[in-house]
N, C-alpha and C positions, 0 to 999 in steps of 0.2 A: 569583503573574503579578497583578496589578488595571490594567484598562484605563486607557488613558491619554488622557483627552478634553477637548480642548483649545473653550471658546465661541470660534463663527463671530466675525471683526470686524463689528463692526455695520455700518459703513457697502460690506461683498461683501452679506453674509446680508439686509438690508434691501429688497436691490435687489430680491427676491424677496417671493412674497402671503406673510406668516408664518414668513418667513424667518429673526425673529429668532432663535427655537432652535435652530439650528443645530450642533453640535459636529464640529468633524474631531479624527483620530486622530493624537497626538502624532508619532505616528515617521514619519506618511504623509506631509506635503508634502514634492513636489520639484519642479525649474524646469526647462523647455529654456530654448531663448534666443527663445522665442515665447510661452511660456503657462507660468503656476505651474497643480499639482496637486495635489490634496490626497482621501484617503477621510474623507468624512463619514458624519452620518445624524442625524437630526432623529425626531421621536416614531415616527413609522412606519416609515422603509426606509434602507439605507443607498445609499451613491451618491457619485459623482465629483464634486468640487468644483471647475469649474476655473475662472481669469481668466488675461485678455489685456489688450495693450493694442489690438488688434486682431482682428476677428473673420475670420481667414484661416487660410490654413496646416493645420499637427495640431490647433490649435483650433476651426476650423473644420469640422475631421473627424470628429471626435465627434457624435453624435447627442443631443438634449438641448432641456429650453429654454433659452434664451438672453436674458440680460437687458443692459440698458447705462444705466450710470450713472456719476458722480462721474470721468470721464473712462476708463471700464475696462468691458470686457464679460466676464459671469461667464455662466456653462454650470454648472447641474445637469445632470449625466449619467447616466444607470441603468447597471445595472452587466448591458449585454447584450451577447450575443458582438461585434455589427460595434464595442463600445467596448473590449470587451476586446483584440481585435485591433489601434486604433490606440493602444491602453496600451502592448503588445509593443511596436508599432513604437518610440514615443515613449521609450521605458526600457525596453530590450533585455533587460537583466537579472530582467525580470518572465515572462520566456520560458524554459523549460525546458531541460535542455543534460543532455549523457550523464552518468553518474554514477558506473557501477560503476567506471572507472577509481580511482578512489579509494578510501584505503586503509581505509576504514569509512565505510559507508552504509545509512539506515534512511529502512525504506518506512513512510509514517506515512497505513495506511487511513482519508480518510474520506469517510463514506459522506453524508453531509448538505450537503458543501461547503460549513461553516462555523468548521473548526478550526484552517484553516492557519495563521490568523494567530497563536494563542496557537502553534502549536507551532513558529515561523518566531522567536518571539521565544526560544526555545529555545536552536535552533539557532547564533543570534547567540553563547550563551556554549559550545557544545560543536562540539569538534574532529571531528566526525562530517559527511558530506554525504546531506541528504534526500531524498526525494521525496515529496513532498507530492499528487503528483496521481497517486495508485493506486486501481486500480478494477479487480475483474473484470467479466465481462461479464455475470456470473450478477448481481453486484452493480449492475450499471447495469440488467440487466434487472428485478431487485426494487424498482428505486429509482425509476425511469423515467428516469434520467441517459443523457448519453450522452459519450461521451470531448470532447470538444469542449467539456460543459458542466464537465467534473468538471478540464480544464485551466484554464480561462477562471475557476471560481472559483478556484483557485488562485493566478491573477495578481491577480487583486485583493485578495486576500489577501496577498500578497505585498508587494503595493505599500502594504496599509495596515498592516506592519510592518515596511514601509521596510529588508526583506530584502535587500540587496545580494551573500549570497553564494554565488547562484546551489541551484537546487532540480533535482529531474526528474521522468518521466512515466512511470509503467508500464503501458503496455497491460499487464493482469495472466493469468495463467491464460491465453493464449490458443489455440487448439487448432487453430485452420482458417484456411486464408487468408483466405476471406472475412472475419475477425476483426483479421485481420492487417493487411489493408490498409484495415481502416477505419478501425485504431488510428495508422496509418503517414499518412494524410491529414490526418488534426489534427497530426501534428506527437507523435505522442512521441518521448522519447527511450531508453524502454529496454523490450523487450519481452521477456517472460515466454512460454516457450513449453512449454507445458503436454502431456508426449507421453501424457499416459494413455491417450488414445484407438487408439495407436501401438503399445503394450505389446502382451506378452499374458504376463499375470502366470501362468497357467495353468499353463506349465512349472516353475515353482518348484515345486510342489508335486504336480504325476504322475506317477505310475510313472516306472519307470528305463526300461522297457519301452516304454512311451510315449514319452520325450526321444526313446531310440536310433530309435526309428521316424522320427520327425520332422527327427532330424539323418541321419539316412542314406541321405535324402531329397533331401539338399542336393547341388548338386554338386560331385565331388570335388577341382577346385578349393579351394569354398569350403574343404570341410572341411581343407585339407591348408594351407591359408595360415593358416587362426584356428589350428588344433596349436602348426604351424612358432612362429607369433607368442607364446603363451599357452602353452606345455608345456612350450618347451626350456626356461626357466629359471627359476628366481625372482624377482622382483625387493625391491631392498633397499630399501626407504625409510630415515628417520633413528631407527627403533628397533623394525622390527619387519618383515615382508617380506608382498608376496603371490606365495601360491602356490596356482596353480587345480590341480584334479583335473581329470583327462577329464571328469567328470559335471558338474563348476558350470561348464565351459565351454559343454559342448552348452546347458546352459539356460540361461547368458548367450547363447548367438550366437540361440538361440530366442524369449527373452523381447524381444531387444534393436533386433536388426539392424532392420527396417521401423520403426519408431521414430529409428534411427540414419541409415536414409536418406530422412526427411521431415524430421529437423535438418538436413541435411545440402543443400534443396532450400531448406530457410526463412532458412540461411545464406546461400546463394548470392539469394536476394533482396535481404536485407539491404544486402550489399555491390553490387548493382546501383543500390538505390535512395542509397548513397552510404556509403562504407566509413567508419567512425568514427562517423557523424549518431544513429545508434541500436546500440544496448548489448543483448548477447544473453544472457540467462537460460535456462538447460536446466533442466525441472522433471519429476523422476521421482518427486515425493513425494506423489503422488496413488495410493499404492498401499494395500494393508493390510499387507502385511510389510514389514519394513525394511530400507532397502538395503544387502548386505555389502557389506563392503569390499572385496570382487573383482569387485563388480559394480558399483563405482562406477568401480574400474580398469577395467573394461572399457568402459565406458560413455564416459568420458572420455579413455580412448586411441584408440577408434572412429572419437568426434568429429574429434580432433586429425588420423586418419587419413583423415577426408575434406575438412580443409581446414575446417571449419566453425569458425568465431573466436566464442571466449563468454568471458566476463566472470564469466558465475556457474554456479552449478551447485548445485542444491537438490537432495538426496537425503532418500530417509525414514530418520528417525532412531529407533533405538531408544525404544521409549517411547510415550508418547501424549500428542500437540498437539493438544488441544484444543481448541476456542473460545474466548476470554474469559478462561481459567484457568490456574494454573499446572500445571507438569507432572508428571504423572502416571506414575511411574515409579521405578526404582533409579539414583538418582542416581551410585554407583560404576559401575557397567555402563554409563550414558551416558556419564561422562567416560571410560571405558576406547576406546569405538566411537567417541566424538567426536575423541579424538583420534586412532585409523587414518585417522579421512576426513581430518582437517586433515594428518598424512604426506601422503596422495594426492592431496590439491589441491597440497600442497608440491611435490610430487614433481614433478610438470610445472610448476609455476609461472607458470600465464598464467592463472588464474582464482582465484576466491574463492567458498568454502562461501556459500551461503544458507542461511536458515532460514527457515521459514515458518510460519506460522500463531504468531510467536514475543509476540505479545500478551501480558504479564502472565506469563512462564515466567521468575519471580524467582526459584525454585530452580536452575534451570539456564543463568543469567545468567550470573553469574560463569564458571563453568567454558569458556560459549562465548567470553567476554570473554580469558580467559588463556588457551588453548589456542590459538587464532586469533591474537594478540599486537595482538586490536584489528582485524585483516586479517577483516571478514566483512560479508554484505551482513542484515538482518535485516529482516522483513517484519512490522508490524501491519496489522491489519486491521480489525474489528467494535468495538474498543476506543475508538474516540472515541464512538462511537456509545452506548456502554454510559455514558460520563463527561456525555454530555448527559441518555439518561435520571436519572445518577444526579443530577444538576443540578435537572431535573424535579420531584425526588422532594422535595428540600430545598425549592424555590421554589414548586411550583405540584401539591402534593398530590391535588386531584382531578382535574388533567388524569394526573396519574401513574396512579392508577391506573383511569382509561380505559384507559392504555395496556397495563397488569398485564391487565385481563381479557380486551384483545383477543391478549393474545400466546398466554394459554392460545386461545382460539379461532384462532389460527393457528396451534399447532404440531402439530400432525399434519402439516401440508403443511410446513412447514418442516424435520422430520423428516426425509422422503424426501432433504431437499439437503444434510444437516449431518449428518457423525458426532459422535455427540453420547450419552456411556451416562450423562448425572444422571436420579437416579429424581425426577421433577416433582411426584409423590405426594405426599412429602415438603411441598410448599411451602402454605404458608397462605392459605384466602381474605381478601381484601383488607380486606372487611367485618369482620375480626376483629382488624384491625392498626390503629392509632394513627396519628396521622397524625408523631409521632417515629420509629415503628416504620419506617415505608416505604424508607429510605434502605437497612435491613438487609439487605434482599431484593438489592440488589447485591452485598453482603459476602459469600455463600454462593454453594456450584457450583452447587445449579441454576436459582437467579433468577438468576444472571448468564447462563447458558446460555438457559435461556427468553429473555429477552430479546436475547442477543442474534443469536439466528437466526432471529426472527420479526418483524426490522425492515420486511421489505418490506412484514407486513401496515399498516405504520402511515404509510410514507412511501410507497409506490404506487399500491396498490388502495385509500385508502383518503383522499382530496381533503379532508376536513375533517379527520379527524387527522391528516393531512401540514400542514394550514395550522395549526390550533394548535399542532402542536411546533415550527412555523419562529417561532411568533410568539412562544412562551414561551421560545427560546433567544435571541430579538429584546431581547425585556424584560430580561432574566435572561440578558445578554450577561457579561457584569464575572463572574457565576456559576460559569456555565461554563468562561470560561476557565482561572476557577480552580483548578478541575476538573483540565481537560487539563496545565496547568502542573503541577502535584503528581502527577500519573499517570504522564506522559511521563518527566518527572526521575526517578523511582524506576527506568523503565528503565536510563535512559541512566547512574544511576550506579551499579548492580549489573553493569551489561557494561563496566564499567570506560571509558567513554568518557573522555577526557579536558577538564580546560577550556581552552579554547581562551587 
């Protein structure tokens, strides 16, 4: 996908000082009854370019430099929080909507706030529903962005692409009411509840004597009810069955009960916020051990018993779903166990499976698409950032060398936040590489993971580096968009997502 830029008509551009080199994005021009708008850029920045016959109404509500002549008013409106809000009011399709009720949904994490236009061009062609605004609290902290800015960035880029198909905004991996309130306040339409802080995973591996002691400390009524629910008879799935042993039931009760109670509180909060306004995803994937089929069934059933309305559930699948690289593990065993998870979700029929850390899991994608029959949610996170770094490796080798060296300095701190098993000692020093060899660092596992997890040092901690990266991606916008288009289309095709 190449950028489609068109020179702004001279009679409009010449109203502004030195405005004759304005270009607009070909798919962006849209009109209301009172004004016309397009996303434009000059040699320094992107902005909204607005024209109207009167300086009134919604046109006047936008902030920015206003000029007049030739019988029109024109405004160069910067990409600010206020202007994003006015744009969403004037063009409601630029605002996020609920997404998980769609058959296939796709989370497009964008740490930079620059990728959504390229993503939107792809989703014009394929039958899946995108979540363009998706960030975790960890990512917001490291990049020094906010949920407000994440949604605003998506708003402007959806408008730039002229994408009217709808998109979602995900408050990703939230664990506290403080962060949930923060996300709801700015209008997220999907909330991913990370239950890892409420789980007690030690009961998965501790000795049976400790399990029995903790379980027997529960009230007799609780124990009797659980055993009646889960030990009376096996549950028949499509091609397998769920059958609890007394030991596995005890472990489930001890691991998950507090988390289920917390999920019920969050579910009630979302109902009070407005039924149907925000989709809830339940995440139990942030654990060290895979989610056993019995555990998946227990979680789904306990949520149902507590009347929690949730649209998707993310188990911890077998194998390694590490950041920015392909699946690590036995694909035959993954297929077998993933199929059981699909059957459990189908048994309840009210939610779909969600695959976290889904970027670049190319060998697993055909299995996911086939066994779910295209009914899934999949999240990508840092892969758009990696495509930005790769674009820089081609277009600005000097800057890439700075990024690469800084990544090594930031690695010890980043490894405290991300589970990564790559051997970084095999990576070469940048001074030993020619410019032509630099992009190859993005093709190997250690290079990808080094650059994937150290983004905070580039985007949040070092303002000078932040500014250099954004400037390079502005200058080389076309190259970045081509990288994104090729990389994400590979995801979509291997998942079997059909063309529209």
